[in-house]
N, C-alpha and C positions, 0 to 999 in steps of 0.2 A: 383564446389560448392564454393559459396562465403560467405555463412552464415550458422550458426548452432543454432537452438533454442532448449534448453533443460533446465532441472533443474540444480541445482548447486552441485549435488553429485560429489564426488571426481572422480568417474569412468568416469564422463563426462568432468569435467573441470580441472582435475589434470594437473599440469604444465608439467610434464615429460611423464606420461603414461596415461593421460586421453584420452578419445575418440577424443576430438577436437585436442589435441596436436599430436596424432598419425596420424589423417587424414591430418593435415597440413604438418606434416613432410614427410609423405610417398605418399600422393596422391593430396592434394589440397593446394598448396602454397599460394593461395590468400584467404584462409578461414579466416573469421573474427568471433570470438566467443564473444557474449555478453550474460552473464548468465541471466536467467529469472529474470526480475526486480521484478515481484510480489513475487517470491520465496525468493529473497534477502531481500525484505522488511519484509516478514514474519520471516526470520531468525533474522533480526535486532531486532524485537520486542521480540521474544522468548529469545534470548541471554541477552537482557536487563533485562527481568523478572527474569532470572536465577540468577542474581546478588543479589536479595533481598529475604531473607527468609520470610519476611512478605507477599510478593506477591505470593510466592510459596504456603504459607499456605492458602491464599485467593483462589488460583486456586484449591487447594484440597477441600476447603469448597464448591465451586461451583460444583465440580464433585460429592461430597457427597450428596448435595441437589438434583442434577439431578438423581443420582442413587436411592435415597430414594423414589422419586415419580415415576420415569419412570419404576422401576421394579415391581410396584404394581398398576394394573389398578384401584383398589378401592381407593388407596391413591391419585392417579392422578385425579380420579373423584371427590373426596372430595375437592381438590384444585380448579378444574374447576367450581364446584358448587358455590364457593365463588364469582367468576366473574359473573356467571349467576344471583345470588341474587343481586349483586351490579349494574348489567347492565354495566359492564366495560369489555373492550376487554382483552382477555387472550393472553399473548405472550408465545409461546411454549418454555418450558424449554429446554435448550441445554447444552451440555457438551463441554469441551475444547479438541480439537484435534490439536496438533501442526502441523500435516501434512496437515491440512486444513488451507488455507490462512486466517489468522485473525479470526478464529472461536472464539477466545477469546473475541472479541468485541461483537459478537452476544450473546454469553453466558452471559457476564456481563450485557449488555444492557437489555436483557429479564429478568434476575434475578432482576435487579433494578426495572423494571416496575412491576414485580410480588411480590415484597418484602412484602407489607402489607398482601397479601393473604398467602404467605409462612409462615409468622410469626403467623398469626391467625390459620392456619391449623396445624402447628407444636404444638402450645400451646394447641389447642383443643385435638389433638391426645394424647399428654402427660398426659392429665387429664381424658381421657376416660378409665374407669376401665373395660369396656367390651373388651378392647384391651389387647393383651399379654403384660406381664411385660417388656420383652426385647424391644418390639416395643415402649412402653411408654418411656423407658429409652433412647432409640435412638432418639426419637422425642425431648425429653428434651435436650439432648446433642447438637443436631443440632440447637435447638432454642437458647441455650446459645451462641453458636458460631455465629449465625446469628445476635444476638443483641449486639455483641461486637462493641465498637466504631470503631475500626480499619476496621472491615469488612463492616460496613454501610458507613463509609467514602469512602472506596475503590469502593463500588458499584456505588457511585455517581461520584467520582473523575476520575476513570478509564473510565467511560462512555464518558467523555469529551476527554481525551487524546487519547483513542483508536478510538474514533469517527473521529478525525482528520486523524489518520493513515488509517482508513478504506476508507475514501474518496480517499486517494492517491492509496490505493490498488485497488480500482475500476478502476482507470485510468490505472494502470499497468496491469490489466487483460484484457484490451481492445485488441481485435485481430487486430486492426489497429494502435496500439501504434507505434509511430515512434521513432527512436533513439534520435532525437534532443529534444523530449519532456521529456526524462528521467531526464536530468540534471536540467532543469527549475522546474520540478515537485518536485524534491528533495530539491531544494533551497526554494521552497514555504513551504514545510513541516518543514524545519529547522527554517524558520522565524516564523511560527505558534507556534512551540514548544518553541522557544526562547522567544517570546513575552508573552506566557501564563505561562511558568514555568522557566523563567530565574533565574539564581542563585542570581542576584542582586535585584530581586523583593522581596518585603516583604511578599507577598502572591501569590497565584495562581489564575487563573481565568477560567471561563467556565460556561455555563448555568446550568449544573447539579450540579456543585460545589455550585452555588448560591442557588439551591434548598436545598442542604444540610445545608447551612447557615440558610436558612429559617426554616428548621426542628429543628435546634438547638435552635433558638429563640422561636419556638412554645413549645419545650420541657421545656425550662426554665420558660415559662408562663403556663405550664401544659395544653397546648391545642394542642396536637400533631395530631389532626384530624384523619387521617387514621391509625395512630399508637396509638390511645387512649388505646387500650387493653394492651399496652406493656410499660406503663410509669414506672411501678415498675422495669422492667428489665433494663430500661435506667438509673435508679437511680444508677446502678453500675458504671456509667461513672463518678460519683463524682460531686462536685460542679463546678461552672463556672471556677474557677482557674485550677482545675484538667482537665476539658475538654479542656481548652486552651493549657495546656501542651500536652495533647494527640493530639490535632489538629496540633500544631507546629511540633510534631514528624512525623505525617503523611504527612504534607506539605513538610517536608524535604525528605521523601521517594519519593513523586511525583516529586519533583525537581531533585532528584538523578536519578530517572527512565528516566526523560526527557533528562538529560545529557548523560546517557548511550545510549539512542536511537540516540541522535544527533551524538555522537562519532561513533557509529556503522554505521550510515548512511554514514558518511564521509569515513569510512573504506570499506564498501561494494560498495559504489558508488563513487570511486575516480574521480576527474576531468579528463576527457579524451579528448585529442585534437581531436581525430577522431569523437567523438560524438558532440563536440562543432562545428567542421567544417561542420557536416552534416546539421546544422541549415540553411545553405544557400539554402537547397532544401525543406524548408518549403515554399510552394508556396505563401500563403497569406502574410507571414512575408517578403519574398523576394520582393514582389510587394510593400508592405508598406515601406520597407527600400529604395527601388529605388525611390519612389515618394518623399521621404524626403531628398534625397542625391543630392547635387548640381552637383557633378561629379560622374558618375556611373563607371568610369574606374577602380578605385582601388577596388571597392566592390567585394569581393569573390575571388580576385586573389590568395591570400595566400592559401585559402581553396582548390581552384582548383589545384594549384601546389602541395599541399600535397596529394590530391587524385591521381594525376598523378604519383607521386613518388611511391604510393602503387600499383596502378592497371595499370599503363602505362609503366612499366618496365618489361623486360624479366626476368623470374625466372629460376633457375637451380634446378632440382629435380632428384636425383640419376643419375647425369651426363647427364641428358637430359634437353634440353631447352624448357621451357613452354612459349608460346606466351603471350604477354600482353592481358589483358581483354579489355582494351580500347585503342583507338588511341590517344596517348598523344598529338601529334602535332595538330591534328584536334580539340581536345577538347579545347586546349589553343587558337587556332585561332577562334573558334566559340563563345567562352564565351562572349566576348565584344559585338558582334552582337546579341547574344541570350538575353542579358540583355536589350538592346535597343528594341528588338522585344517584350519582355515581357511588358516593360513600355508603348510602343506605342499601343499594341493590347489588353492587358489584365489588364490594370491598375485598372479597376473597377470590375474585376472578383471576386466572392465570393462563398463560399461553402466549403465542406469538402476537405481536402488536396488531397486525392486520386482522387476525382472527378475533381479537378482543373487540376491535372497533366494529367489525361486521356484526358481531353478536349484539353489541349495544345498539347499532343502527336498526337491526331487525326488530327490536322491541320498543325503541324509544324515538323513532324518526318522526312520528306524528306530534309528540309533545315537545321535541327539541330540534325541529327541522332546521332552524337557522344556524344554531350552534354546530350541528352535525354537517351542514353545508360548508362551514368554515373548516371543520376538521378534514373533510374530503378535499377541499381546495388545497390545503397545506400538504396533504399526503400525495396529491397528484403532481406536485412540483418535483421534477427529476433531480436526483443528487449525483447521478452518473449516467453514462451511456447505456449501461445494462438495464437501468430502470425503464428505458424506452424499448429496448430489445425484448425484455421479458415482461410483457404487458399484462400478465395474468392479474396482478394486483390492481392495475389501472382499470381493466375491464370490469373487475368485480365492483369497484367503486362506482364506475359509470353506470353499471347495470342497476344500481340502487336508486339513482336519481339522474335526471337529465338537466338539472338546474345549474350544473357546473360546466 
């Protein structure tokens, strides 16, 4: 066993007594554990939210709105009728489940899209004297919460920030995610968050945040469009100076949240030499680099030697010797010729990484068996739970050789 894909529960990844540690210590000395990247990203967001009471309160509000409508078919029907009357698409109300990867984004996004209908329905219910008094009071209470400056600001602002995280989560849930894609993807997210929510910036940015700015302008001009029925509720935000104070406070919260997420990302995804080294087995990147390099001799030597140290050396396990997984001498001998072969025969090859390697293996396995064994080994190490659940890629590699 060379790789283990699992979530990041302590029972799996505990340093001393986790399943991975016990397997490596007692049975699989070459085992490499990479915690599920999608799960780690979800923990990054969750723990950042836990640092802010304002965000926790907004989470609770989203859950309360979901419960109010989802527990009553008649109330949900009243909400949906609003969309039918307006001829607008209804986005299903969702609640927040921390155990579901980034369910918070879908909940917040759909809440923001449905907000005019939610406010209209809550206000109408609170004034409907055919309804029970407790229901009217509950509707009014939720309405007051929903029209708070902080909650409307977060409905728009979080749609931007969580949207960026969701795009990364989608990448991390791909069952063909490669190790070398993790680091670059995290760097991309860090850059996005830093540019949009950097501490040195006077304001934050994002398309939904701009929508919120437009809403503020409309409110000041008394032309709130889809929020026309709620101008009196928005008067509680105060005059423009008071609104500016509230906005600066919430911008500070968003910047703080971004900082927490960035710090958590660096903690959960530390720079790993092993992952960075595996970049040389990104077929398209390998070919691109070789074509731009005047001398191919030095390229990848350090990485190949590092992998040979890990997988080309004999291990001792309970006083027994475990054979190396790869032939160190043969891999080192082949590497230079392998690069020239790639450059001469596959310089213009394009497509998905797994398809490129399968094509190369099909025609070159006899000449470069040991190098391709190392390629297969690195590709078989899971980078998320989905890599193990979607085993098509793994079976394809294993069907080519039983040596790994």
